[in-house]
C-alpha positions as CSV (number, residue, x, y, z in Angstrom):
1,M,12.9,-33.0,19.2
2,I,11.6,-32.2,15.7
3,S,9.9,-35.6,15.2
4,S,8.3,-35.4,18.7
5,I,7.0,-31.9,17.8
6,N,5.3,-33.4,14.8
7,E,3.7,-36.2,16.9
8,R,2.5,-33.8,19.6
9,I,1.0,-31.4,17.1
10,T,-0.8,-34.2,15.3
11,Q,-2.2,-35.6,18.6
12,I,-3.4,-32.1,19.8
13,R,-4.9,-31.2,16.5
14,A,-6.8,-34.5,16.4
15,S,-8.2,-33.8,19.9
16,L,-9.4,-30.3,19.1
17,P,-12.9,-29.7,17.5
18,P,-12.6,-28.4,13.9
19,S,-14.0,-25.0,15.1
20,V,-10.9,-24.4,17.4
21,R,-7.9,-22.7,15.9
22,L,-4.5,-23.9,17.2
23,I,-2.1,-21.0,17.8
24,A,1.4,-22.4,18.4
25,V,3.2,-20.1,20.9
26,T,6.8,-20.0,19.8
27,K,8.3,-17.3,22.1
28,Q,11.9,-18.2,23.0
29,M,11.8,-21.0,20.4
30,P,14.2,-21.0,17.4
31,T,13.0,-20.8,13.8
32,E,13.6,-24.5,13.1
33,V,10.9,-25.3,15.7
34,I,8.5,-23.0,13.8
35,R,9.5,-24.8,10.6
36,A,8.8,-28.2,12.2
37,A,5.3,-27.0,13.4
38,Y,4.6,-25.5,9.9
39,A,5.6,-28.9,8.3
40,A,3.1,-30.5,10.8
41,G,0.3,-28.3,9.4
42,V,0.3,-25.3,11.8
43,R,-0.2,-21.9,10.2
44,D,-1.0,-19.7,13.2
45,F,2.0,-18.7,15.4
46,G,1.9,-16.6,18.6
47,E,4.7,-14.4,19.9
48,N,4.8,-12.0,22.8
49,R,7.8,-9.8,22.0
50,I,8.0,-7.5,19.0
51,Q,11.7,-7.6,18.5
52,E,12.1,-11.4,18.9
53,A,9.2,-11.9,16.4
54,A,10.7,-9.5,13.8
55,S,14.0,-11.5,13.7
56,K,12.1,-14.8,13.2
57,Q,9.7,-13.3,10.6
58,A,12.7,-12.1,8.6
59,Q,14.1,-15.7,8.5
60,L,10.7,-17.2,7.6
61,Q,9.8,-15.1,4.6
62,D,9.7,-18.2,2.4
63,L,6.6,-19.3,4.4
64,P,4.1,-16.7,3.2
65,D,0.9,-18.2,4.5
66,I,1.8,-17.9,8.2
67,T,-0.6,-15.8,10.3
68,W,1.2,-14.1,13.2
69,H,-0.6,-13.4,16.5
70,F,0.7,-11.0,19.1
71,I,-0.3,-12.4,22.5
72,G,1.9,-10.4,24.9
73,H,1.3,-7.2,26.8
74,L,1.4,-4.4,24.2
75,Q,3.0,-1.1,25.2
76,A,1.5,1.9,23.3
77,N,5.0,2.9,22.0
78,K,5.2,-0.5,20.2
79,A,1.7,-0.3,18.7
80,K,2.9,0.7,15.2
81,K,5.4,-2.1,15.0
82,A,2.8,-4.6,16.2
83,L,0.5,-3.5,13.4
84,E,3.3,-3.9,10.8
85,Q,4.3,-7.3,12.0
86,F,1.1,-9.1,13.2
87,Q,-2.3,-9.8,11.6
88,W,-3.9,-10.5,15.0
89,I,-3.5,-8.8,18.4
90,H,-5.1,-10.8,21.2
91,S,-4.1,-8.4,24.0
92,V,-5.8,-5.1,23.5
93,D,-6.3,-4.3,27.1
94,N,-7.6,-0.7,27.4
95,L,-9.5,1.9,25.5
96,K,-6.5,4.2,25.0
97,L,-4.5,1.4,23.3
98,A,-7.5,0.4,21.1
99,Q,-7.9,4.0,20.0
100,R,-4.2,4.4,19.2
101,L,-4.1,1.1,17.2
102,D,-7.2,2.3,15.3
103,Q,-5.6,5.6,14.4
104,L,-2.3,4.0,13.4
105,A,-4.0,1.2,11.4
106,Q,-5.8,3.8,9.4
107,Q,-2.5,5.6,8.6
108,L,-0.8,2.3,7.7
109,G,-3.8,1.0,5.6
110,V,-4.2,-2.2,7.6
111,N,-7.2,-3.9,9.2
112,P,-5.8,-5.8,12.2
113,Q,-8.0,-8.5,13.8
114,V,-8.1,-7.9,17.6
115,C,-9.4,-9.4,20.8
116,L,-10.2,-7.4,23.8
117,Q,-8.5,-8.7,26.9
118,V,-10.8,-9.0,29.9
119,K,-10.3,-9.9,33.5
120,I,-13.3,-11.9,34.9
121,L,-11.7,-12.0,38.3
122,P,-9.5,-9.3,39.8
123,D,-5.8,-10.1,39.1
124,P,-3.1,-7.6,39.9
125,N,-0.6,-9.6,37.6
126,K,-2.7,-9.2,34.4
127,S,-3.7,-6.3,32.2
128,G,-7.2,-6.0,30.8
129,W,-10.6,-4.6,31.4
130,S,-12.8,-5.6,34.3
131,V,-16.3,-6.5,33.1
132,P,-17.9,-3.2,34.2
133,E,-15.1,-1.2,32.6
134,L,-15.4,-3.0,29.3
135,L,-19.2,-2.6,29.2
136,A,-18.8,1.2,29.9
137,D,-16.2,1.5,27.1
138,L,-18.2,-0.3,24.4
139,P,-19.7,2.9,22.8
140,A,-16.1,4.4,22.5
141,L,-14.7,1.1,21.1
142,N,-17.5,1.0,18.6
143,Q,-16.0,4.2,17.1
144,C,-12.8,2.3,16.3
145,K,-13.7,1.5,12.7
146,T,-10.4,0.3,11.3
147,L,-9.7,-2.2,14.0
148,Q,-11.6,-5.4,13.4
149,I,-12.8,-6.2,17.0
150,Q,-13.5,-10.0,16.7
151,G,-14.0,-11.1,20.3
152,L,-12.5,-11.5,23.8
153,M,-9.3,-12.9,25.3
154,T,-8.8,-13.9,28.9
155,I,-6.1,-15.5,31.1
156,P,-7.4,-16.9,34.4
157,P,-5.5,-15.8,37.5
158,F,-2.6,-18.2,38.4
159,G,-3.3,-21.0,40.9
160,L,-7.1,-21.6,40.4
161,N,-8.5,-25.1,40.5
162,D,-10.3,-26.5,37.4
163,E,-13.7,-25.5,38.6
164,K,-12.8,-21.9,39.0
165,I,-10.9,-21.8,35.7
166,L,-13.9,-23.2,33.9
167,H,-16.0,-20.5,35.6
168,V,-13.7,-17.9,34.2
169,F,-14.0,-19.3,30.7
170,N,-17.7,-19.8,30.9
171,S,-18.2,-16.2,32.2
172,T,-16.1,-14.9,29.3
173,S,-18.1,-16.9,26.8
174,K,-21.3,-15.5,28.3
175,L,-20.0,-11.9,28.3
176,A,-19.2,-12.3,24.6
177,K,-22.8,-13.4,23.9
178,D,-24.2,-10.5,26.0
179,I,-22.0,-8.0,24.0
180,A,-23.0,-9.6,20.7
181,E,-26.7,-9.2,21.6
182,Q,-26.2,-5.4,21.8
183,N,-25.7,-5.4,18.0
184,W,-22.8,-2.9,17.8
185,D,-21.7,-1.9,14.2
186,H,-18.0,-2.3,14.7
187,I,-17.7,-4.8,17.6
188,H,-18.0,-8.5,16.7
189,M,-17.9,-11.3,19.2
190,E,-17.3,-14.4,17.0
191,Q,-13.9,-15.3,18.5
192,L,-12.8,-16.4,22.0
193,S,-9.0,-16.6,22.7
194,M,-9.0,-18.8,25.8
195,G,-6.9,-21.7,26.9
196,M,-3.2,-22.4,27.2
197,S,-1.2,-25.7,27.7
198,G,-2.5,-26.3,31.3
199,D,-6.2,-25.5,30.8
200,Y,-7.0,-25.6,27.1
201,Q,-9.4,-28.6,27.5
202,L,-11.5,-26.5,29.9
203,A,-11.5,-23.6,27.4
204,V,-12.7,-26.0,24.7
205,Q,-15.5,-27.1,27.0
206,A,-16.5,-23.4,27.4
207,G,-16.6,-22.8,23.7
208,T,-13.2,-21.2,22.9
209,T,-12.4,-20.7,19.2
210,M,-8.6,-20.2,19.6
211,V,-6.2,-21.9,22.0
212,R,-2.7,-20.6,22.6
213,L,-0.4,-23.6,23.1
214,G,3.4,-23.6,23.7
215,T,4.8,-25.9,26.4
216,I,2.5,-28.9,25.5
217,L,3.7,-28.7,21.9
218,F,7.4,-27.8,22.3
219,G,8.3,-28.7,25.9
220,Q,9.7,-26.4,28.6
221,R,11.5,-23.3,27.4
222,T,15.1,-23.2,28.5
């Protein structure tokens, strides 16, 4: 398994433009898999559960240059732990959570990099702002001065064909440009976190800067 991980990572990295950051999603994967991905050159790892990540991070303290990305749904009561354990949070999905993270980050003396999770199409199974909600909340988000708002994250609804998925990604990319043109002091739109194992090539086509890949690198989780 370990040698095939190395091969797959090498292939995928070779296929990505240099501007796209590969985040290896290691939820439910043991630390030896993370070590194999690290040996293959990966430095960005994504987890979606605080407790599971904490246990792995404790075992991987000898790899100090890993950047940890939180990519799951973040409950407000886990916000402090997320800030203590992760340099990036991709799934800031409402104003209240953003304000809580900002307040806690100030207290902890950290400057987390975050993406705002947006839903281009209605999807009852996903968290995130609708486009009108996000645009309405921008003035309040701009008051979050400790959070480093770097861009947008999106996950298309399940079951779309490629054309519709590409539409979601292109629309997210356009939304980021529209927000950037408003020249907010504390909201930057340099990053797009779009694309997972089944659709990352479409996300690359639409200008993503970060892809979150698990299954295609490590195989199905048991």
